[in-house]
C-alpha positions in Angstrom: 54.3 -30.0 26.1 54.3 -26.9 24.5 52.3 -27.9 22.1 49.9 -29.3 24.3 49.6 -26.0 25.9 48.9 -24.4 22.5 46.4 -26.7 22.0 44.8 -26.2 25.5 44.5 -22.6 25.1 43.3 -22.8 21.6 40.5 -25.7 23.2 39.6 -22.6 25.9 39.5 -19.9 23.7 37.3 -21.9 20.7 34.9 -22.4 24.0 34.6 -18.7 24.9 34.1 -17.5 21.1 31.3 -20.4 21.4 29.7 -19.0 24.8 29.8 -15.4 23.5 28.0 -16.0 20.3 25.5 -18.1 22.0 24.8 -15.3 24.0 24.8 -12.7 21.7 21.9 -15.0 20.0 20.1 -15.3 23.4 20.3 -11.4 24.0 18.9 -11.1 20.4 16.2 -13.4 20.3 15.2 -12.2 23.3 15.1 -8.3 22.3 13.1 -9.9 19.6 10.6 -11.2 21.6 10.5 -8.2 23.6 9.7 -5.6 20.7 6.8 -8.4 19.8 5.2 -8.2 23.3 5.6 -4.9 23.4 3.4 -4.0 20.2 0.9 -6.2 21.6 0.5 -4.3 24.7 -2.0 -1.5 24.1 -2.4 1.4 26.2 -5.3 3.4 26.3 -4.9 6.8 27.0 -7.8 9.6 26.3 -9.3 7.1 23.7 -6.3 7.0 21.6 -4.2 3.2 22.1 -0.9 3.3 22.4 1.8 0.2 22.3 4.8 -0.1 23.5 6.8 -0.7 20.5 8.6 2.3 20.7 10.2 1.6 24.0 11.3 -1.8 23.4 13.0 -0.5 19.7 14.6 2.3 21.5 15.9 -0.3 24.7 17.2 -2.8 21.8 19.4 0.1 20.4 20.4 1.4 23.7 21.0 -1.9 25.7 22.5 -3.8 22.5 23.9 -1.5 20.5 23.9 -0.6 16.7 24.5 -3.8 15.3 23.1 -6.5 17.0 19.9 -4.0 18.0 19.7 -3.9 14.3 19.8 -7.2 13.8 16.8 -7.8 16.2 14.8 -5.4 14.5 15.2 -6.8 11.5 14.5 -10.0 12.8 11.1 -8.6 14.2 10.1 -7.5 10.5 11.0 -10.4 8.7 8.9 -12.6 11.0 6.0 -10.3 10.1 6.8 -10.3 6.7 6.7 -14.1 6.6 3.4 -14.2 8.4 4.3 -14.7 12.3 1.9 -12.2 14.0 4.5 -10.1 15.7 3.1 -6.4 14.4 0.9 -4.3 16.6 -3.0 -5.6 16.9 -1.5 -9.5 16.5 -1.1 -8.7 12.5 1.5 -9.6 10.4 2.1 -10.1 6.3 3.2 -8.0 3.7 -0.1 -6.3 3.7 0.6 -5.1 7.3 4.5 -4.2 6.4 3.8 -2.7 3.2 0.7 -0.2 4.3 0.2 3.0 5.4 1.9 3.0 8.7 4.8 0.6 7.4 7.3 2.9 7.2 7.1 3.7 10.7 7.8 -0.3 11.2 10.9 0.1 8.8 11.6 3.4 10.5 12.5 1.6 13.7 15.9 0.3 11.5 17.2 4.1 11.7 15.9 4.4 15.0 18.0 1.3 16.1 21.3 2.2 14.5 20.7 6.0 15.7 20.3 4.9 18.9 22.8 2.0 19.4 25.3 4.5 18.1 25.4 6.5 20.9 26.2 3.6 23.0 29.7 4.1 21.9 30.2 7.7 23.7 32.5 7.0 26.2 30.5 8.9 29.2 30.7 7.3 32.6 28.6 9.1 34.6 25.1 7.6 35.0 23.0 11.2 34.9 25.4 11.9 31.5 24.8 8.1 30.2 21.0 8.9 30.6 20.7 12.1 29.0 22.9 10.8 26.1 20.8 7.8 25.4 17.4 9.9 25.8 18.8 12.4 23.0 19.9 9.5 21.0 16.3 8.3 21.1 14.5 11.5 20.4 17.1 11.3 17.2 16.0 8.2 16.1 12.7 8.7 16.9 12.5 11.7 14.9 13.8 9.8 12.0 11.4 7.1 12.2 8.8 9.7 12.3 10.3 11.4 9.3 10.5 8.2 7.2 7.3 7.2 8.0 5.5 9.9 7.9 6.6 10.7 4.2 5.7 7.0 3.6 2.2 7.6 4.8 2.0 10.9 2.7 3.1 8.6 -0.2 0.5 6.0 0.2 -2.1 8.4 1.2 -1.3 11.4 -1.1 -2.3 13.6 1.7 -0.7 16.5 3.1 2.2 17.1 5.5 0.0 18.3 8.4 -2.8 15.3 7.7 -0.1 13.0 8.1 1.5 14.5 11.4 -2.1 14.7 12.9 -2.9 11.4 12.2 0.4 9.8 12.9 2.6 11.8 14.8 1.1 14.6 17.1 -0.8 12.4 19.4 1.8 10.0 20.2 4.4 12.6 21.1 3.9 13.0 24.6 3.4 9.4 25.2 6.5 8.4 23.2 8.5 10.9 25.3 7.5 9.3 28.5 8.8 5.9 26.8 11.9 7.5 26.1 12.6 8.5 29.2 11.9 5.2 31.0 14.1 3.3 28.6 17.2 5.3 28.8 16.9 5.4 32.6 16.2 1.4 32.3 19.3 1.2 29.9 21.7 2.8 32.2 20.3 0.2 34.9 21.1 -2.3 33.0 23.9 -2.0 30.5 26.5 -3.5 33.2 25.0 -6.7 33.0 24.7 -6.9 29.3 28.0 -7.5 27.0 
């Protein structure tokens, strides 16, 4: 009798683990799809096209945490590298990834890790969590900008001022707005994501 109960408990535990892994894989797959769709989505503001990519990457880190979020961003980068057109403007391949702005794509990994680590901060208050997520996303975006700007400077052999004017300054306000929206949405949705 005890042996049968033990076997039944082990089977139930195995089913729960299987469902948990399937749920995590589904969350990662949906996040990769979200990042790709947001990379393709262009919003023209004052003649400069902005994508929603930074929104999706920040959202991934805050919602899934640093491990699953980093896996999602890593899969997204790998998909682009092997030729699936997931990058902005439906670009793909090594030329797109290792080109002048490829550093910003690799910088998404830093952004996800930093944002995801702040998910571990034990604050239950809704406004407090929103502020923590927003601050974490800004730190993550700063790391992404730093890595991408250094990459851009090395590729073009240009000055810091030129790189910032070309790749960072025009995107600051839209990116902060995207991060604010992402932080609010994460706090509202995270209770449904286990």
